[in-house]
C-alpha positions, 0 to 999 in steps of 0.5 A: 225261115224255119218253117220253109222245107228242103227244097224252098231253102235251096231255091233261096240259097240258089237266089243268093249265089245268083245274086251274089255273082251279079251284085255289082251289076245290079248295083252301079250298071246301066238301068233302063226302063221299058215303055209298057208293050202290054199291060200286064207286063213291065220289064226293066235291064241293068247292063254293063256300061262296055255291053259285056253284059246285061239283066233283063227282068220281065215282069207280069201283073195278072196272068191273060187267058191264051197270052200269045207269045213275048218278045223281050227286047234287050238294050245296051247290047254291042250290035255284033257281039255273040251273046250267050242268053239264058233264063235265072234257074227259077223253080215253083211249088207243085202246089201252085197249080191247084186244080190244074195239076191234073193237066201236067201229071199223068195220074190224078192227084187231089190238090192238097192232098197227102201225096202232094203234100208230101212230093212238095217236101222233095220237089219243086218243078222247074220252069222258065228253062230256056236259052239261046245264042244269038248277036247284040243287034237281034236281041235288041230288035226283040227274042221271042221267048217261050209260050206261057202256060195256057191252061192246058198242055205241059212241056219243059218248053212252057213258060210259067209265070202266072199272077205276079210272077216273074223271070230274070234272063242273063245275056253274056258276050260269049264271042266266036260265031253261031253254028260255025259262021 
C-alpha cells in the first residue's frame, strides 16, 4: 500500500465503501452461477431472496479482437418491478493502454514517458460507466451493454475490460414507471 499513488488509494477506498454497503447481500444473498455464453466470459450473480436487489459480476478471461456486444441476463428479479441498473464505478490506469494510448488522446504521448508517469499519479480513466432503467422481465431476458474497446476509437460509452477484466452491475428496485408510463 505504501507504493500506491493518491488515485490508486482513492480507488481502493471506493471499493471498500461499496463492499460495506452490499456486504450483507454478498455474504447471505442467493448465489447464481451462469452457463458460459462465450468461451472467454464468466458471469455470477448474488440477489436478495425477495428480488429487491442484485449484483451481477461480468468477468472476462482474455480480450478477443472486435468482441461484439455482450448481453447480460439477471436472475431472481421481480418481472413487474422497475429497476435502476448501474455499473459500479471503476477507473483504470492510463498506463494500461500502452501503445494504444494514441487512439484515446488528442496528442501523441510516449508510453512510460515523463508526462504519463506524472499524469497517472493524478488521473485515472473512468470506464464501464453505464446506467439503465428497465423492468425485471427485460433484465431477465437480457440487457445489451455498451460495446467493448476494439483497438480504435474511444468514447465515454466504451467499455474497457481487457484481459482478466471485470465489471459489477447493481440492479435495485426503483418503483414508479419508466418515461411516465
